C-alpha positions in Angstrom: 0.0 0.0 0.0 1.4 3.4 -1.0 2.0 6.0 1.6 -0.6 8.3 0.1 -3.2 5.6 -0.1 -2.6 4.8 3.5 -2.9 8.5 4.3 -6.2 8.6 2.5 -7.4 5.5 4.4 -6.6 7.1 7.7 -8.2 10.4 6.6 -11.3 8.4 5.7 -11.4 6.6 9.0 -10.9 10.0 10.8 -13.7 11.7 8.8 -16.0 8.7 9.4 -15.5 8.9 13.1 -15.9 12.7 13.1 -19.1 12.4 11.0 -20.4 9.5 13.1 -20.2 11.6 16.2 -22.2 14.4 14.5 -19.2 16.5 13.8 -18.8 17.3 17.5 -15.5 15.6 18.2 -12.2 17.4 17.4 -11.2 16.1 14.0 -7.6 17.1 14.5 -7.4 15.0 17.6 -9.1 12.1 15.8 -6.6 12.1 12.9 -3.6 12.5 15.2 -4.8 9.5 17.2 -5.5 7.4 14.1 -2.1 8.1 12.7 -0.4 7.3 16.0 -2.3 4.1 16.5 -2.4 2.8 12.9 0.6 4.3 11.0 3.1 6.0 13.4 5.8 5.8 10.7 3.6 7.3 8.0 5.6 9.6 5.7 2.5 11.5 4.6 1.2 12.7 7.9 0.8 16.3 6.6 -1.0 15.0 3.5 -3.4 13.0 5.7 -4.1 15.9 8.1 -4.6 18.3 5.2 -7.2 16.1 3.7 -9.2 16.1 6.9 -8.7 19.8 7.7 -9.7 20.9 4.2 -12.6 18.6 3.8 -14.1 20.0 7.0 -13.2 23.5 6.1 -14.9 23.1 2.6 -17.6 20.8 3.8 -20.5 23.1 2.8 -19.1 23.6 -0.7 -18.3 19.9 -1.1 -21.7 18.8 0.1 -23.3 21.3 -2.4 -21.3 19.7 -5.2 -22.3 16.2 -3.9 -26.0 17.3 -3.8 -25.8 18.6 -7.4 -24.2 15.4 -8.8 -26.2 12.9 -6.7 -29.6 14.6 -6.7 -31.5 11.4 -5.8 -29.4 10.9 -2.7 -29.7 13.6 0.0 -26.3 13.9 1.7 -27.5 12.7 5.1 -29.0 9.6 3.4 -25.7 8.5 1.8 -23.9 6.0 4.0 -21.3 7.5 6.2 -18.5 5.7 4.4 -19.7 6.6 0.9 -20.4 10.2 2.0 -16.8 10.7 3.3 -15.2 8.9 0.4 -17.0 11.2 -1.9 -16.0 14.2 0.2 -12.4 13.2 -0.1 -12.8 12.6 -3.8 -14.5 15.9 -4.5 -11.9 17.7 -2.4 -9.1 16.2 -4.5 -10.9 16.8 -7.8 -12.1 20.4 -7.2 -10.0 21.9 -4.4 -6.6 20.3 -4.8 -4.7 21.2 -7.9 -1.8 18.9 -7.1 -3.7 15.7 -7.4 -4.4 14.4 -10.9 -8.1 14.0 -11.4 -7.9 10.4 -12.5 -5.8 9.6 -9.4 -8.4 11.3 -7.2 -11.2 9.3 -8.8 -9.3 5.9 -8.7 -8.3 6.4 -5.1 -11.8 7.2 -4.1 -13.1 4.1 -5.9 -10.6 1.9 -4.2 -11.5 3.3 -0.8 -15.2 2.8 -1.5 -14.6 -0.8 -2.6 -12.5 -1.5 0.5 -14.7 0.1 3.1 -18.1 0.6 1.5 -20.9 -1.7 0.5 -21.4 -3.9 -2.6 -22.3 -1.0 -4.9 -20.2 1.7 -3.3 -17.4 1.6 -6.0 -19.9 2.1 -8.8 -21.7 4.9 -6.9 -18.5 6.8 -6.2 -17.3 6.3 -9.7 -20.6 7.7 -11.1 -20.7 10.7 -8.9 -17.0 11.6 -9.3 -17.1 10.9 -13.0 -20.0 13.4 -13.3 -18.1 16.0 -11.3 -15.0 15.5 -13.5 -17.0 15.8 -16.7 -18.6 19.0 -15.4 -15.2 20.4 -14.6 -14.0 19.7 -18.2 -17.2 21.1 -19.7 -16.5 24.4 -17.9 -12.9 24.5 -19.2 -11.5 23.7 -15.7 -8.5 21.5 -16.4 -5.8 21.1 -13.7 -2.3 21.9 -14.8 -1.3 18.3 -13.7 -4.0 16.9 -16.0 -2.7 18.6 -19.1 -0.4 16.6 -21.4 3.3 17.2 -20.6 4.0 19.3 -23.7 1.3 21.8 -22.8 2.1 22.2 -19.2 3.6 25.5 -18.1 7.3 25.4 -17.6 8.6 27.0 -14.4 
């Protein structure tokens, strides 16, 4: 398991716990405890903590996007696992320009398949695929998603 995948897994577990307790518990303390107990040697601790911090900070915007692209599923009716996998995926697709879109989608699908229900992978794929296509239709292409020859040189 790659370090970033493990970091996403711990972020998901932390967001799940935070969400399960109605967003009352301190998410920062949860993620620090989960890192300490499950991956004390994790190289991507900052990456993990940033996922949790930014998902919570952007939760209203992320949930609005989720509502738009899963209109038949009110956010509170989506399982806690799927809801938080989608939050991580939407954060990485829309709010993190350093993560390639296809990586964000694939990682979210893997988390959903591992921790969600039988149809979680397909559900996550459908929602995030729609978000990605919407981004493209609006001309929002991340620099990391552009072919190498068209990327800006520093």
